[in-house]
SESEZA-581272 format. One line per field, with one value per residue (C-alpha): x, z negated, y negated; residue in three letters; residue number from 1. Coordinates in pm, 1 decimal. Each point is the difference from the previous one (the first is absolute). Example, Ala and Ser with C-alpha at 12.3 -4.5 7.8 and 13.67 -1.06 7.14 Angstrom:
<rs>
east <- c(1230.0 | 137.0)
up <- c(-780.0 | 66.0)
north <- c(450.0 | -344.0)
rest <- c(ALA | SER)
nr <- c(1 | 2)
</rs>
This chain:
<rs>
east <- c(-1571.0 | -73.1 | -181.5 | 303.5 | 226.4 | -174.3 | -78.0 | 381.2 | 47.3 | -211.5 | 132.2 | 347.4 | -42.7 | -222.2 | 296.8 | 252.6 | -242.8 | 43.6 | 309.7 | 255.0 | 31.1 | 315.7 | 221.7 | 170.7 | 180.6 | 347.2 | 114.8 | -177.0 | -376.7 | -278.2 | -275.8 | -353.7 | -39.3 | 349.5 | -66.8 | -157.5 | -189.1 | -127.7 | -255.3 | -54.7 | -186.3 | 158.0 | -94.9 | 204.0 | 402.1 | 284.9 | 181.7 | 228.5 | -37.3 | 164.1 | 172.7 | 181.8 | -121.5 | -149.3 | -47.3 | -58.3 | -339.9 | -132.1 | 135.3 | -306.0 | -244.5 | -344.5 | -307.5 | -2.7 | 66.2 | 384.3 | 163.4 | 356.2 | 110.4 | 241.3 | 110.6 | -231.2 | 32.4 | -116.5 | 21.8 | -80.0 | -86.8 | -15.7 | -258.0 | -158.6 | -317.3 | 132.7 | -249.1 | -52.9 | -353.9 | -136.2 | -77.0 | -240.9 | -134.4 | 356.6 | 178.1 | 261.2 | 48.4 | 116.7 | 209.4 | -132.8 | 208.8 | -29.8 | 193.8 | 142.7 | -185.3 | 216.2 | -174.6 | 83.0 | 21.7 | 104.6 | -40.8 | 89.3 | 86.7 | -262.0 | -237.2 | -95.8 | -33.9 | -184.4 | 58.8 | -317.1 | -178.3 | -293.8 | 72.6 | -112.4 | -277.3 | 93.7 | 297.0 | -193.4 | 47.9 | 321.7 | 163.9 | -154.6 | 241.3 | 320.9 | 43.3 | -252.7 | 81.3 | -97.4 | -63.0 | 77.5 | 133.6 | -234.7 | 79.5 | -176.6 | -26.1 | -121.7 | -99.7 | 194.9 | 33.2 | 250.8 | -23.8 | 258.1 | 235.7 | 126.1 | 256.2 | 353.2 | -34.7 | 34.3 | 292.9 | 50.3 | 154.4 | 258.0 | 44.9 | 86.0 | 220.2 | 218.1 | 0.0 | -237.7 | -275.2 | 259.2 | 84.7 | 113.3 | -111.4 | 266.8 | 45.9 | -172.0 | -371.9 | -74.3 | -158.0 | 8.7 | -250.4 | 58.2 | 205.7 | 175.7 | 195.7 | 360.7 | 112.5 | 90.8 | 309.6 | 55.5 | -16.5 | -105.2 | -386.3 | 54.6 | 298.9 | -61.7 | 27.8 | 282.5 | -42.3 | -56.4 | -276.0 | -176.4 | 38.8 | -158.4 | -304.1 | -340.4 | -226.4 | -367.9 | -171.6 | -288.1 | -93.1 | 179.6 | 336.9 | -89.0 | -76.4 | 304.3 | 240.8 | -205.3 | 75.8 | 348.7 | 50.3 | -193.5 | 280.7 | 304.0 | 160.4 | 103.3 | 362.7 | -144.6 | -276.8 | 230.3 | 218.8 | -220.3 | -138.5 | 341.9 | 4.2 | -322.6 | 96.6 | 318.2 | -217.9 | -186.5 | 280.3)
up <- c(-3067.7 | 341.0 | 50.9 | -166.8 | 242.1 | 337.4 | -120.7 | -67.7 | 362.7 | 145.9 | -164.4 | 97.7 | 384.3 | 1.3 | -135.8 | 258.3 | 233.9 | -89.1 | 195.3 | -168.8 | 84.9 | 248.4 | -191.0 | 295.8 | -250.5 | -172.4 | -323.7 | -287.1 | -47.7 | -20.6 | -207.3 | 119.0 | -16.3 | 183.5 | 325.0 | 302.0 | 85.0 | 390.7 | 61.9 | 321.7 | 141.9 | 97.3 | 355.1 | -18.5 | 89.1 | -60.1 | 281.7 | -202.3 | -250.6 | 15.4 | 326.9 | -218.7 | 58.4 | -343.1 | 76.2 | -347.1 | 41.3 | 204.0 | -195.5 | -195.1 | 79.0 | -68.2 | 92.0 | -316.7 | 41.1 | -2.5 | -210.1 | 40.8 | -263.8 | 88.9 | -188.4 | 44.8 | 302.6 | 371.4 | 245.8 | 338.4 | 38.8 | 344.8 | 31.0 | 200.4 | -43.1 | 63.1 | -37.8 | 153.5 | 135.3 | 76.8 | 412.4 | 79.7 | -295.7 | -141.3 | 310.5 | 16.7 | -167.5 | 102.3 | -142.2 | 21.1 | -72.4 | 48.2 | 43.1 | -306.9 | -221.9 | -216.0 | -317.0 | -138.8 | -415.8 | -254.8 | -329.3 | -359.9 | -308.6 | -122.0 | 377.9 | 211.4 | 332.8 | 214.2 | 413.3 | 168.7 | 383.0 | 91.6 | -4.3 | 324.1 | -13.8 | 236.2 | 305.0 | 239.4 | -262.0 | -100.3 | 413.5 | -21.1 | -263.1 | 238.6 | 114.5 | -205.2 | -372.8 | -279.7 | -332.1 | -296.2 | -333.7 | -346.1 | -290.8 | -271.8 | -230.4 | 175.3 | 286.7 | 261.4 | 323.0 | 264.4 | 322.8 | 215.7 | 271.9 | 273.9 | -105.4 | 217.3 | 190.2 | -161.9 | -106.4 | -115.6 | -345.8 | 179.1 | 233.3 | -291.1 | -137.4 | 313.8 | 5.6 | 344.2 | -231.3 | -6.5 | -352.3 | -179.2 | -287.7 | -231.5 | -331.8 | -209.0 | -18.8 | -171.3 | 158.8 | -96.3 | 28.9 | 286.3 | -70.6 | -263.0 | 234.7 | 64.7 | 364.4 | 142.9 | 141.4 | 370.4 | 217.6 | 356.9 | -42.6 | 195.4 | -194.8 | -218.7 | -362.0 | -219.3 | -63.4 | -371.0 | 78.2 | 225.2 | -285.9 | -239.0 | 168.9 | -32.5 | 299.0 | -125.7 | 65.6 | 261.7 | 361.2 | 103.6 | -101.6 | 95.7 | 357.9 | 53.3 | -70.4 | 214.0 | 294.8 | -100.4 | 38.3 | 321.8 | 126.2 | -95.4 | 232.5 | -98.6 | -153.4 | -173.4 | -166.6 | -51.5 | -170.3 | -229.3 | -87.3 | -130.0 | -144.6 | -237.1 | -81.3 | -181.3 | -195.9 | -178.0 | -84.7)
north <- c(2549.1 | 52.1 | -284.7 | -248.0 | 130.6 | -59.0 | -311.6 | -66.3 | 168.4 | -273.4 | -278.6 | 137.4 | -3.8 | -361.3 | -171.0 | 236.8 | -152.4 | -346.1 | -121.5 | -222.3 | -363.9 | -62.5 | -220.7 | -281.8 | -212.4 | -23.8 | 40.1 | 86.2 | 91.9 | -242.4 | -38.8 | 1.2 | -358.7 | -58.4 | 176.8 | -77.7 | 335.6 | 59.7 | 232.4 | 166.3 | 335.3 | 308.1 | -85.6 | -269.9 | 64.4 | -286.7 | -111.1 | -251.2 | -259.6 | -324.3 | 148.0 | 276.5 | 357.5 | 166.4 | 393.8 | 46.9 | -221.7 | 334.2 | 277.4 | 10.4 | 297.5 | 62.9 | -209.4 | -236.2 | -398.6 | -18.3 | -257.6 | -214.2 | -212.6 | -247.4 | -388.9 | -229.2 | -239.6 | -29.3 | 302.3 | 168.4 | 308.9 | 137.2 | 279.6 | 231.6 | 233.9 | 383.8 | 281.4 | 383.2 | 101.2 | 314.0 | 21.6 | 251.6 | 168.4 | 23.7 | 132.5 | -238.3 | -312.0 | -381.0 | -218.3 | -349.8 | -291.4 | -364.6 | -300.6 | -140.6 | -327.7 | -217.9 | -2.6 | -354.1 | -31.8 | -224.6 | 153.5 | -138.7 | 264.8 | 197.4 | -11.8 | 275.1 | -43.7 | 235.2 | 81.8 | 31.8 | 61.5 | 131.1 | 365.3 | 247.4 | 189.8 | 262.8 | 68.7 | -261.9 | -253.4 | 76.9 | -21.1 | -329.2 | -146.1 | 119.5 | -374.2 | -188.1 | 48.0 | -237.9 | -38.0 | -210.7 | 5.5 | -101.5 | -95.0 | 238.5 | -297.3 | -281.4 | 137.4 | -209.0 | 175.2 | -55.2 | 158.0 | 157.5 | -92.4 | 196.6 | 208.1 | 124.5 | 311.0 | 304.6 | 219.7 | 347.4 | 23.8 | 245.4 | -326.1 | -231.3 | 243.0 | 23.4 | -354.1 | -39.2 | -235.1 | -306.2 | 110.7 | 271.0 | 161.4 | -21.4 | 196.7 | -311.5 | 55.1 | -319.2 | -299.7 | -364.5 | -285.5 | -232.8 | -239.4 | 162.0 | 278.2 | 94.3 | -105.6 | 322.1 | 7.8 | -71.4 | 343.5 | 133.8 | 85.3 | 339.4 | 73.9 | 344.7 | -3.2 | 190.4 | 383.7 | -108.4 | -207.2 | 210.5 | 297.4 | -195.4 | -79.4 | 298.3 | -35.5 | 17.0 | 382.2 | -116.0 | 71.4 | -321.7 | 123.9 | 374.4 | -131.0 | -215.4 | 293.9 | 197.9 | -240.8 | -25.5 | 392.0 | 24.8 | -263.6 | 235.7 | 197.9 | 362.4 | -81.8 | -287.5 | 199.9 | 345.7 | -303.5 | -145.2 | 345.6 | 109.6 | -347.1 | 62.5 | 363.2 | -182.8 | -214.1 | 273.7 | 142.7)
rest <- c(UNK | UNK | UNK | UNK | UNK | UNK | UNK | UNK | UNK | UNK | UNK | UNK | UNK | UNK | UNK | UNK | UNK | UNK | UNK | UNK | UNK | UNK | UNK | UNK | UNK | UNK | UNK | UNK | UNK | UNK | UNK | UNK | UNK | UNK | UNK | UNK | UNK | UNK | UNK | UNK | UNK | UNK | UNK | UNK | UNK | UNK | UNK | UNK | UNK | UNK | UNK | UNK | UNK | UNK | UNK | UNK | UNK | UNK | UNK | UNK | UNK | UNK | UNK | UNK | UNK | UNK | UNK | UNK | UNK | UNK | UNK | UNK | UNK | UNK | UNK | UNK | UNK | UNK | UNK | UNK | UNK | UNK | UNK | UNK | UNK | UNK | UNK | UNK | UNK | UNK | UNK | UNK | UNK | UNK | UNK | UNK | UNK | UNK | UNK | UNK | UNK | UNK | UNK | UNK | UNK | UNK | UNK | UNK | UNK | UNK | UNK | UNK | UNK | UNK | UNK | UNK | UNK | UNK | UNK | UNK | UNK | UNK | UNK | UNK | UNK | UNK | UNK | UNK | UNK | UNK | UNK | UNK | UNK | UNK | UNK | UNK | UNK | UNK | UNK | UNK | UNK | UNK | UNK | UNK | UNK | UNK | UNK | UNK | UNK | UNK | UNK | UNK | UNK | UNK | UNK | UNK | UNK | UNK | UNK | UNK | UNK | UNK | UNK | UNK | UNK | UNK | UNK | UNK | UNK | UNK | UNK | UNK | UNK | UNK | UNK | UNK | UNK | UNK | UNK | UNK | UNK | UNK | UNK | UNK | UNK | UNK | UNK | UNK | UNK | UNK | UNK | UNK | UNK | UNK | UNK | UNK | UNK | UNK | UNK | UNK | UNK | UNK | UNK | UNK | UNK | UNK | UNK | UNK | UNK | UNK | UNK | UNK | UNK | UNK | UNK | UNK | UNK | UNK | UNK | UNK | UNK | UNK | UNK | UNK | UNK | UNK | UNK | UNK | UNK | UNK | UNK | UNK | UNK | UNK | UNK | UNK | UNK)
nr <- c(1 | 2 | 3 | 4 | 5 | 6 | 7 | 8 | 9 | 10 | 11 | 12 | 13 | 14 | 15 | 16 | 17 | 18 | 19 | 20 | 21 | 22 | 23 | 24 | 25 | 26 | 27 | 28 | 29 | 30 | 31 | 32 | 33 | 34 | 35 | 36 | 37 | 38 | 39 | 40 | 41 | 42 | 43 | 44 | 45 | 46 | 47 | 48 | 49 | 50 | 51 | 52 | 53 | 54 | 55 | 56 | 57 | 58 | 59 | 60 | 61 | 62 | 63 | 64 | 65 | 66 | 67 | 68 | 69 | 70 | 71 | 72 | 73 | 74 | 75 | 76 | 77 | 78 | 79 | 80 | 81 | 82 | 83 | 84 | 85 | 86 | 87 | 88 | 89 | 90 | 91 | 92 | 93 | 94 | 95 | 96 | 97 | 98 | 99 | 100 | 101 | 102 | 103 | 104 | 105 | 106 | 107 | 108 | 109 | 110 | 111 | 112 | 113 | 114 | 115 | 116 | 117 | 118 | 119 | 120 | 121 | 122 | 123 | 124 | 125 | 126 | 127 | 128 | 129 | 130 | 131 | 132 | 133 | 134 | 135 | 136 | 137 | 138 | 139 | 140 | 141 | 142 | 143 | 144 | 145 | 146 | 147 | 148 | 149 | 150 | 151 | 152 | 153 | 154 | 155 | 156 | 157 | 158 | 159 | 160 | 161 | 162 | 163 | 164 | 165 | 166 | 167 | 168 | 169 | 170 | 171 | 172 | 173 | 174 | 175 | 176 | 177 | 178 | 179 | 180 | 181 | 182 | 183 | 184 | 185 | 186 | 187 | 188 | 189 | 190 | 191 | 192 | 193 | 194 | 195 | 196 | 197 | 198 | 199 | 200 | 201 | 202 | 203 | 204 | 205 | 206 | 207 | 208 | 209 | 210 | 211 | 212 | 213 | 214 | 215 | 216 | 217 | 218 | 219 | 220 | 221 | 222 | 223 | 224 | 225 | 226 | 227 | 228 | 229 | 230 | 231 | 232 | 233 | 234 | 235 | 236 | 237)
</rs>
């Protein structure tokens, strides 16, 4: 009996460790034969897809391969390398973030595409990616391999939420294939999204988010910090 319980616990923990695929299309659930699946390593962070921020794509945790579920079609995934390295035997750490690269995908229903790159073996090699990151998208079925193109400048998730990245995050997390998107309404690129839209977003829990929040806190004056703490205390009530 004890052995059975242990085996069940291991199976349960293994299942919990597997991140759920992220649904990035609107409407009802599609069957596997109708989907386009995009797989990517956990050291790749999505800046945007087809020019639209996709916070949900970075919300998965763990070391497993991430899976994005999309409608079949053409996509431009702007992604960058990000990883945390221990420095001086673990006495400190360093977050290494590359410039972004554009992964090009033209996928059919039932296909799986993988976003790949030559992974650095140490922090020195990782630092070299800061200005020259590149990779490729590969069709798992046919082996077709499409090299990346240089991508846009990095914009933090907070910057995207505030509208400083050129496109503001909206409550709709669906991404349409190129050529089928609804034209966005004309608005200033620097305009702040509505409070209801901002509240509908959840920032991924990672080092980049934490570092950004720390930097903003250090920029605040004493009055602003006091006002923020009072507001945060009210959110917990």
